[in-house]
Structure formats: C-alpha cells, structure tokens
C-alpha positions in Angstrom: -37.6 50.2 31.1 -37.1 51.2 27.5 -36.4 48.4 25.0 -32.9 48.1 23.8 -31.7 46.1 20.8 -28.6 45.3 18.8 -28.8 46.2 15.1 -26.7 44.3 12.7 -23.7 45.9 11.2 -23.4 47.1 7.6 -20.5 48.1 5.5 -19.7 49.7 2.1 -16.9 49.5 -0.3 -13.9 51.8 -0.3 -10.9 52.4 -2.6 -7.2 52.3 -1.9 -3.8 52.4 -3.6 -0.3 53.5 -2.9 2.2 56.1 -4.1 4.6 58.6 -2.6 3.8 62.2 -1.5 5.6 65.3 -2.5 6.9 67.9 0.0 6.4 71.6 -0.2 7.3 74.8 1.7 5.2 76.9 3.9 3.3 79.9 2.7 2.3 83.1 4.3 -1.4 83.0 3.5 -4.2 80.7 4.7 -3.9 78.0 2.1 -1.5 75.3 1.0 1.9 76.1 -0.2 2.9 76.2 -3.9 5.6 73.6 -4.6 6.1 74.6 -8.2 4.1 71.8 -9.7 0.9 72.5 -7.8 -0.3 73.1 -4.3 0.8 71.0 -1.3 -1.7 70.6 1.4 -0.5 69.2 4.8 -2.7 67.0 7.0 -1.4 67.3 10.5 -1.4 64.3 12.8 -1.3 64.5 16.6 -1.0 61.2 18.6 1.3 59.5 21.2 4.2 58.4 18.9 6.4 57.5 21.9 5.6 56.1 25.4 3.1 53.6 26.7 0.4 54.3 24.1 2.6 54.6 21.1 1.3 51.3 19.6 -2.1 53.1 19.0 -0.5 56.4 18.1 1.8 54.9 15.4 -1.2 53.0 13.9 -3.0 56.3 13.6 0.0 58.1 12.0 0.6 55.3 9.5 -3.0 55.1 8.4 -3.2 58.8 7.8 0.0 58.5 5.7 -1.6 55.7 3.7 -4.7 57.9 3.0 -2.5 60.8 1.8 -0.6 58.4 -0.5 -3.8 56.9 -1.8 -5.3 60.4 -2.7 -2.1 61.3 -4.5 -2.0 58.1 -6.5 -5.6 58.6 -7.5 -5.0 62.4 -8.2 -8.2 62.9 -6.3 -7.8 66.6 -6.1 -6.4 68.0 -9.3 -3.3 70.2 -8.7 -3.1 69.3 -5.0 -0.5 67.0 -3.4 -1.2 65.8 0.2 1.5 65.2 2.8 1.4 64.6 6.5 3.1 66.3 9.5 3.0 64.0 12.5 3.6 65.4 16.0 4.0 63.4 19.2 1.8 64.4 22.2 3.0 61.6 24.5 -0.6 61.4 25.6 -0.1 64.6 27.5 -2.6 67.5 27.3 0.2 70.2 27.6 2.1 68.6 24.6 -1.1 68.4 22.6 -1.7 72.0 23.1 1.8 72.9 22.0 1.4 70.7 18.9 -1.9 72.4 18.1 -0.2 75.8 18.2 2.6 74.5 15.9 0.2 73.0 13.4 -1.9 76.3 13.3 1.3 78.2 12.5 2.0 76.1 9.4 -0.4 77.6 6.9 -0.2 74.6 4.6 -2.0 72.6 7.2 -5.7 72.5 6.3 -6.8 69.7 8.6 -5.6 67.6 11.6 -6.2 64.0 12.4 -6.1 63.2 16.1 -5.6 63.1 19.0 -6.0 59.7 20.6 -6.8 60.8 24.1 -9.9 62.8 25.1 -8.0 64.7 27.7 -5.5 65.8 25.1 -8.4 66.9 22.8 -9.7 69.1 25.5 -6.5 71.1 25.4 -6.4 71.4 21.6 -10.0 72.2 20.6 -10.0 76.0 21.3 -6.6 76.4 19.6 -7.9 74.8 16.4 -11.3 76.5 16.6 -9.8 80.0 17.0 -7.8 79.3 13.8 -10.8 77.7 12.0 -8.6 74.6 11.4 -10.6 71.4 11.2 -9.8 68.5 13.5 -11.1 65.0 13.0 -10.4 62.5 15.8 -10.4 58.7 15.0 -10.4 57.8 18.7 -11.8 60.4 21.1 -15.0 59.0 22.8 -15.8 61.4 25.6 -19.3 62.9 24.8 -18.5 66.3 26.2 -16.0 67.1 23.4 -18.9 67.5 21.0 -22.0 67.9 23.1 -20.8 70.1 26.0 -20.1 69.3 29.6 -23.8 68.9 30.4 -24.4 66.5 27.5 -26.5 64.1 29.5 -29.2 66.8 30.1 -28.7 69.4 27.4 -26.5 68.8 24.3 -24.7 71.9 23.0 -22.0 72.0 20.4 -19.0 74.0 21.6 -16.5 73.9 18.7 -17.6 73.9 15.1 -14.1 72.8 13.9 -14.1 69.5 15.9 -15.4 66.2 14.4 -14.8 62.5 15.0 -15.2 59.3 13.2 -15.4 57.2 16.4 -18.6 56.9 18.3 -18.9 58.1 21.9 -18.8 56.7 25.4 -22.5 57.6 25.8 -22.9 54.6 23.6 -19.8 52.5 24.3 -20.3 52.3 28.1 -24.0 51.2 27.9 -23.1 48.8 25.0 -20.7 47.0 27.3 -23.2 46.9 30.2 -25.9 45.4 27.9 -23.5 42.7 26.8 -22.4 41.8 30.3 -26.0 41.6 31.6 -27.8 40.1 28.7 -25.1 37.9 27.0 -22.5 37.2 29.7 -25.1 37.0 32.5 -23.0 39.0 34.9 -24.8 40.5 37.8 -22.2 42.1 40.2 -19.5 44.4 39.0 -16.5 46.1 40.6 -15.8 49.4 38.8 -12.3 50.9 38.6 -11.1 54.0 36.7 -7.9 56.0 36.2 -9.6 59.4 37.0 -8.8 60.8 33.6 -11.3 62.3 31.2 -11.7 59.2 29.1 -11.6 56.5 31.8 -13.8 58.2 34.3 -16.3 59.2 31.7 -16.5 55.7 30.3 -16.8 54.1 33.7 -19.6 56.5 34.5 -21.8 55.7 31.5 -21.2 52.0 31.9 -22.1 52.1 35.6 -25.3 54.0 35.0 -26.5 51.5 32.4 -25.4 48.4 34.3 -27.5 49.5 37.3 -30.5 50.4 35.0 -30.4 46.8 33.6 -30.6 45.4 37.1 -26.9 44.8 37.9 -25.3 45.6 41.2 -22.1 47.5 41.9 -19.9 45.6 44.4 -17.4 48.4 44.8 -15.6 51.2 43.1 -12.0 52.3 43.1 -9.7 54.9 41.4 -6.1 54.1 40.5 -3.1 56.2 40.0 -2.2 55.8 36.3 1.5 56.2 37.2 1.4 53.2 39.4 2.0 49.5 38.5 1.1 48.1 41.9 -2.6 47.4 42.2 -2.4 44.6 44.7 -4.5 46.4 47.3 -7.3 47.0 44.8 -7.0 43.4 43.6 -7.6 42.2 47.2 -10.7 44.4 47.4 -12.0 43.0 44.2 -11.5 39.4 45.5 -13.3 40.2 48.8 -16.2 42.0 47.1 -17.8 38.9 45.5 -18.0 40.6 42.1 -18.3 38.4 39.1 -16.8 40.9 36.7 -14.5 44.0 36.8 -15.1 47.0 34.6 -12.1 49.3 34.1 -12.2 52.8 32.6 -8.8 53.5 31.3 -6.1 52.3 29.0 -4.0 49.2 28.4 -0.7 50.2 30.1 -2.5 50.0 33.5 -5.3 47.6 32.5 -2.8 44.8 31.7 -1.0 44.7 35.1 -4.4 45.3 36.8 -5.9 42.2 35.2 -2.8 40.1 36.0 -2.8 41.2 39.7 -6.6 40.7 40.1 -6.2 37.1 38.9 -3.2 36.5 41.1 -5.2 37.7 44.1 -7.6 34.8 43.5 -10.4 36.6 41.7 -10.8 34.5 38.6 -13.2 36.9 36.9 -13.0 38.8 33.6 -11.7 42.3 33.4 -13.7 44.4 30.9 -12.8 47.7 29.4 -13.4 50.0 26.4 -11.4 50.7 23.3 -8.5 52.0 25.4 -7.5 48.5 26.4 -8.2 47.0 23.0 -4.6 46.5 22.0 -2.2 43.5 21.6 -0.1 45.2 24.3 -2.8 44.6 26.9 -2.5 40.9 26.3 1.3 41.1 26.6 1.0 42.9 29.9 -1.8 40.8 31.4 -0.1 37.5 30.5 -1.8 34.1 30.2 -4.4 34.9 32.8 -5.9 37.5 30.3 -7.9 34.7 28.7 -11.6 35.6 29.0 -11.0 39.4 29.5 -13.2 41.6 27.3 -13.1 44.9 25.5 -15.4 47.0 23.5 -14.0 48.9 20.5 -15.5 51.4 18.0 -16.8 49.9 14.8 -16.8 46.4 13.4 -13.7 44.3 13.1 -11.8 45.9 10.2 -10.6 42.5 9.0 -14.2 41.4 8.5 -15.5 44.4 6.6 -15.6 44.1 2.8 -15.0 47.8 2.7 -11.7 47.4 4.5 -10.1 44.7 2.3 -8.1 47.1 0.2 -7.1 49.1 3.3 -5.7 46.0 5.0 -3.9 44.9 1.9 -2.5 48.3 1.1 -1.4 48.8 4.7 0.5 45.5 4.6 2.1 46.4 1.2 3.0 49.8 2.5 5.8 48.4 4.6 4.7 50.0 7.8 6.6 48.4 10.8 3.7 48.9 13.2 0.2 47.4 13.2 -2.7 49.7 12.3 -4.3 48.7 15.7 -7.7 49.7 16.9 -8.0 53.0 15.1 -6.3 52.4 11.8 -9.5 52.3 9.7 -10.9 55.3 11.5 -7.7 57.2 11.1 -7.7 56.5 7.4 -11.4 57.7 7.2 -10.6 60.8 9.2 -7.9 61.8 6.8 -10.1 60.9 3.8 -12.8 63.2 5.2 -10.3 66.1 5.3 -9.3 65.2 1.7 -12.9 65.1 0.6 -13.5 68.5 2.2 -10.5 70.0 0.4 -11.7 68.5 -2.8 -15.1 70.2 -2.4 -13.5 73.6 -1.5 -11.2 73.4 -4.6 -14.1 72.5 -6.9 -16.2 75.4 -5.6 -13.4 77.9 -6.1 -12.6 77.2 -9.8 -10.0 74.5 -9.2 -7.8 76.3 -6.6 -7.7 76.9 -2.9 -9.3 80.1 -1.7 -7.6 82.6 0.6 -9.8 81.4 3.5 -9.2 77.8 2.8 -9.2 76.7 6.4 -12.6 78.2 7.2 -14.0 76.8 4.0 -12.7 73.3 4.7 -14.1 73.4 8.2 -17.5 74.4 6.7 -17.4 71.7 4.1 -16.6 69.0 6.6 -20.1 69.2 8.1 -21.6 67.8 4.8 -18.8 65.3 4.0 -20.3 61.9 3.2 -18.6 58.9 1.6 -18.2 55.1 1.8 -15.1 54.6 3.9 -13.0 51.8 5.3 -15.2 51.6 8.3 -18.5 52.0 6.5 -20.5 55.1 5.8 -18.7 58.2 7.0 -20.7 61.3 7.8 -21.3 63.7 10.7 -24.3 64.8 12.7 -25.1 68.3 14.0 -22.6 67.9 16.8 -19.7 66.7 14.6 -20.2 63.2 15.9 -20.0 60.1 13.6 -23.3 58.9 12.3 -21.8 55.4 12.3 -22.6 54.0 15.8 -21.1 50.5 15.4 -19.3 48.8 18.3 -17.8 45.3 18.8 -17.1 43.2 21.9 -13.8 41.3 21.8 -12.6 38.5 24.1 -9.0 37.3 24.7 -8.7 33.8 23.3 -5.5 31.9 22.7 -3.4 35.1 23.2 -5.3 37.3 20.8 -8.4 39.4 20.6 -11.4 37.6 19.0 -14.7 39.4 18.1 -17.7 37.9 19.9 -20.5 40.4 19.1 -20.9 43.4 16.9 -23.8 45.8 16.7 -25.2 49.2 17.6 -26.6 50.1 21.0 -30.1 51.4 20.9 -31.6 52.7 24.1 
C-alpha cells in the first residue's frame, strides 16, 4: 500500500474593495461593448438561483458580483468596466445548456463563472468550447469534466475552454475515506448516492479508497433525488451494522436522509462531500445532525488570512445571502477571468482584439495570482493546482472545521 499523508494548508494575501459597475450595450463583434466611456466586459454567471440549491447558487452569483465591483474600483484594466449577467439553471442540465447558448450570443461576455453542478457542466462545455468562450467553475468536482471519461486509466483533456478553481472528486472522495479510517476509526460503511454525475462519481472514488484502506462496505443503495421518503433505506442502514454512512449527493436529500436514518435507530454519522456542506443541510436534518460530517473544497475561508478582505467586503456589500461553500472560489474564478482579460488588453496595445474570446481562453491557461482561497493557477487539464480540502462536523447547530489538508496518494 502506498503511503498517504496530509500536507498542511497554506494561504496568500488578496486584495478587495467595493464600488458599482457600469452597464453597456451589446456589440456585433467578438469583444466587449463600447459604452461611450470605455469598454464593458460582461462576466456571465450560471448557477441555481432558485430552487433547492439556490443557497449555493446565490452565494456564487454574489461573490462574482463582488469581484467585478472590486476590479472596477481598482481600475484593474484601464478602459474596461466589468459587469455580470447571472442566469438561473435551476440545477437542470437542459436549462444550463440554454443559458450557455444565451451567454454565447452576447458578444460582450468574455468569460463565464459556473455552474454549480457537474451534470449541468456536461451540457454546457461543448457550447462554450465551440464559441471559444472560457468557463471557470468554482464548484464542479467530477474528474471527467477535465480529464475525460476514462480519467482513472488515461487522462485526456476534452475542452480547452473549461477550467475550475475547485479540486476534484478524485481527491475529495479518497480524502474523506482517509479521514474516516485513520482519524474517525470507522471500519464499516453503508454507501448511498443519488445516481447523478456528481453524487455517483463521488461515492465511487470514496468507496474505492475506503476499501483500499481496509474498510468494509456493509451495503449500497441509490435514491431517487425527487423523493423525500427514505425510510426503507434507513431501515437497511440500521440492519447492516454499518458504523458510518457515506452519501454522494446534495443537501436537499442528504438532510432528510440523515434525519430518517437516525429516527430508524442507526445512531451513526452521515458523511458527504461539498454538496451537503451548507447550513440548509443542518436545517433539514434537525438536531440529530450533530456529528455528521462533510468534506469541502479548500480551507475554511474565515480562517484564511488571504480571505479577510473578501469576508469583510462581502459583509459590507449588503448581500442578503451568505457566500456559502463556494464564495471564495467564485470570487477567484471571476478574478481569473479578469486577470486573463487584463493580459489580453495589455498584449494588444490597451484594447480588446477582435478575437478577444479566443485570446482570453488562451491566456487563462497561464493565469496565476494570490487569491481569496490561496494560490490560483491551473494545470494542463484546466484543473486547480490548489488541492486543499477540509473535513467539517456539525456541532451545536453549525459546521465546524475539524481537519484541513491535501490528500496525497
């Protein structure tokens, strides 16, 4: 068995301030519109802004908005004003694809932040790639999006316009398995997933690593994500003798699932990935959620020196919703687009070239800066070079970080 270790997290300083953006009209060529006093560049946002996952989606939108306002306040790109265009995908692949087509049609859009869901990303990637429009997700974790469907055996980049600031489930699943075996001393797991791209993929990478580390799988089940009645599965969990449950999916189902498992008499923790790391999980799971665990990308934003200004500026920005799990990563995704635009403008004598989208996509590959979440840069697949993760536990009705690090295996 190969040696695995947790490497301590690091962080770097970032800047932040607030102002208002200016709006502009669309143009007919492949660059930002001219609003009279300069060029307006639109950063598109695609996320679930309504529905069960809207808490995460609104945190994404607001954080991108803050990044645009910060860049404008700093006059980071001379002659360019940034604004955002946020579209609601309702966590549905078909809506995401329609939104991608709409964003491509707006020639002032030179980059897109999102989506939240890996299944939605699958429907959008080709649309953006055909238009050479760069997409940076703060939340997608399925490895196949960057490394191809056979990523476990032979990695192959499919879309050059797709990047992400979140690390992948190839790391997140094993990270959780390592924590449960080595730290929590769990030996027998019941694995459940929602059959979707994100959930099934995460459950798969977790299960493989859990077994490699000597753990046993007491049972497996798949749920219908449209259901709220998981009593039959809860009974199976209780009868299995498992000392922990791993769930691949998101908080709208994970919360009720946890509650019903406890009600069935299985007083064991439910563990999931970043898809359940939300205050809404705790609301849905109720008091019995105490002791449940979640992994999430990166280190706790509130504990990073690099994020202090982001946290303060977000609060001062008057946003009604929390930045949630992906706020820092959304800010950094938008800032990566802004940095790429800055490079393209500088290389073209202070203005956007006619093929701005293609140039911004090309520039993204070499973007590197100290962001809210630490060092932001991308590898040859478009994946984040920052592989940090954190395990959180529900304590006293809130998520508390219990261990941060980087999985190495």
